[in-house]
Each structure stands twice: as structure tokens, then as C-alpha cells.
C-alpha positions as a Markdown table, in Angstrom:
| # | Residue | x | y | z |
|---|---|---|---|---|
| 1 | Met | 16.7 | -4.5 | 25.6 |
| 2 | Ile | 13.2 | -4.9 | 24.3 |
| 3 | Arg | 10.4 | -6.9 | 25.9 |
| 4 | Ile | 7.9 | -8.4 | 23.5 |
| 5 | Thr | 4.6 | -9.7 | 25.0 |
| 6 | Gln | 1.8 | -11.6 | 23.4 |
| 7 | Gln | -1.6 | -12.8 | 24.7 |
| 8 | Arg | -1.6 | -15.9 | 22.5 |
| 9 | Ala | -5.1 | -17.2 | 23.4 |
| 10 | Lys | -6.7 | -14.2 | 21.6 |
| 11 | Cys | -4.6 | -14.7 | 18.4 |
| 12 | Ile | -6.5 | -15.2 | 15.2 |
| 13 | Gly | -3.6 | -16.4 | 13.2 |
| 14 | Cys | -3.7 | -13.6 | 10.6 |
| 15 | Asn | 0.1 | -13.8 | 10.0 |
| 16 | Ala | 0.7 | -10.0 | 10.2 |
| 17 | Cys | 3.4 | -10.4 | 12.9 |
| 18 | Val | 5.2 | -13.1 | 10.9 |
| 19 | Glu | 5.3 | -10.9 | 7.8 |
| 20 | Ala | 6.7 | -8.0 | 9.9 |
| 21 | Ala | 9.3 | -9.9 | 11.9 |
| 22 | His | 9.7 | -13.4 | 10.5 |
| 23 | His | 12.7 | -14.2 | 12.7 |
| 24 | Arg | 10.6 | -13.7 | 15.9 |
| 25 | Trp | 7.2 | -15.1 | 14.9 |
| 26 | Arg | 5.9 | -18.4 | 13.5 |
| 27 | Ile | 2.5 | -19.8 | 12.6 |
| 28 | Ser | 1.9 | -23.0 | 14.7 |
| 29 | Arg | 1.1 | -26.1 | 12.6 |
| 30 | Lys | -0.8 | -27.4 | 15.7 |
| 31 | Asp | -3.5 | -24.7 | 16.1 |
| 32 | Gly | -2.8 | -22.1 | 13.4 |
| 33 | Lys | -2.0 | -19.3 | 15.8 |
| 34 | Cys | 1.1 | -17.2 | 15.8 |
| 35 | Thr | 3.9 | -18.2 | 18.2 |
| 36 | Leu | 6.4 | -15.8 | 19.8 |
| 37 | Val | 9.8 | -17.6 | 19.1 |
| 38 | Gly | 11.6 | -17.9 | 22.5 |
| 39 | Gly | 8.5 | -16.7 | 24.4 |
| 40 | Ile | 7.9 | -18.0 | 27.9 |
| 41 | Asp | 4.4 | -18.5 | 29.1 |
| 42 | Lys | 3.1 | -16.8 | 32.3 |
| 43 | Lys | -0.6 | -17.2 | 32.8 |
| 44 | Gly | -1.4 | -17.0 | 29.1 |
| 45 | Phe | 1.0 | -14.1 | 28.3 |
| 46 | Phe | 4.1 | -15.1 | 26.4 |
| 47 | Ser | 7.1 | -12.8 | 26.7 |
| 48 | Val | 10.8 | -12.6 | 25.6 |
| 49 | Leu | 13.6 | -10.2 | 26.1 |
| 50 | Val | 15.5 | -9.4 | 22.9 |
| 51 | Gly | 18.1 | -6.9 | 21.6 |
| 52 | Asp | 17.4 | -3.4 | 20.5 |
| 53 | Asp | 18.0 | -4.4 | 16.9 |
| 54 | Glu | 14.6 | -6.2 | 16.8 |
| 55 | Tyr | 12.6 | -3.1 | 18.0 |
| 56 | Glu | 11.4 | -1.7 | 14.6 |
| 57 | Asp | 10.3 | -5.0 | 13.1 |
| 58 | Asn | 8.4 | -6.1 | 16.2 |
| 59 | Leu | 6.8 | -2.6 | 16.6 |
| 60 | Met | 5.4 | -3.1 | 13.1 |
| 61 | Ala | 4.2 | -6.6 | 14.1 |
| 62 | Ala | 2.3 | -5.0 | 17.1 |
| 63 | Lys | 1.0 | -2.2 | 15.0 |
| 64 | His | -0.4 | -4.5 | 12.3 |
| 65 | Cys | -2.0 | -7.0 | 14.7 |
| 66 | Pro | -5.7 | -6.7 | 14.2 |
| 67 | Val | -6.6 | -7.9 | 17.7 |
| 68 | Asn | -3.9 | -5.8 | 19.5 |
| 69 | Ile | -2.4 | -8.7 | 21.5 |
| 70 | Ile | 1.2 | -7.8 | 21.0 |
| 71 | Lys | 3.1 | -5.2 | 23.1 |
| 72 | Val | 6.7 | -4.1 | 22.5 |
| 73 | Glu | 8.4 | -2.0 | 25.1 |
| 74 | Lys | 12.0 | -0.9 | 25.9 |
| 75 | Thr | 13.4 | -2.0 | 29.2 |
| 76 | Lys | 16.3 | -0.8 | 31.2 |
């Protein structure tokens, strides 16, 4: 399993994560920020557990995020 975490308040809406993993990220029409699809909010940090098949795409999303608010980590 993979845990993806985003600190959404600091998002600048650059769309890099959407380009890297379009199935997991969307641009919000409401505020123009990127939204982690399926993410659950805990004190401003959105996170979701996904299968290993999403690791590479979301790692690229985290790498290309200019404000470094995305973390991707393998869980047990």
C-alpha cells in the first residue's frame, strides 16, 4: 500500500500533480487548487491509501510539485 499526503492550503494550483497522475489529482473549480481524489482531511493534511500500482505516477507528482506539499510513502 501507498500513502499519499497533501498539505492543500499551501497548493498554488500549478497542475503538475494532475499531469503526472490524472487519476488521483484534480483541479478544484471552486478555488483553483489541486485536490487529492479520495483524500480525507485531518487538520489541513489530506491523505489516502492506494495500491502499489499508483506509486510511480504519484512519486512524479510529488517530485514536480514546486511547493513540495505532496508526500508519497510505502506502508506496511
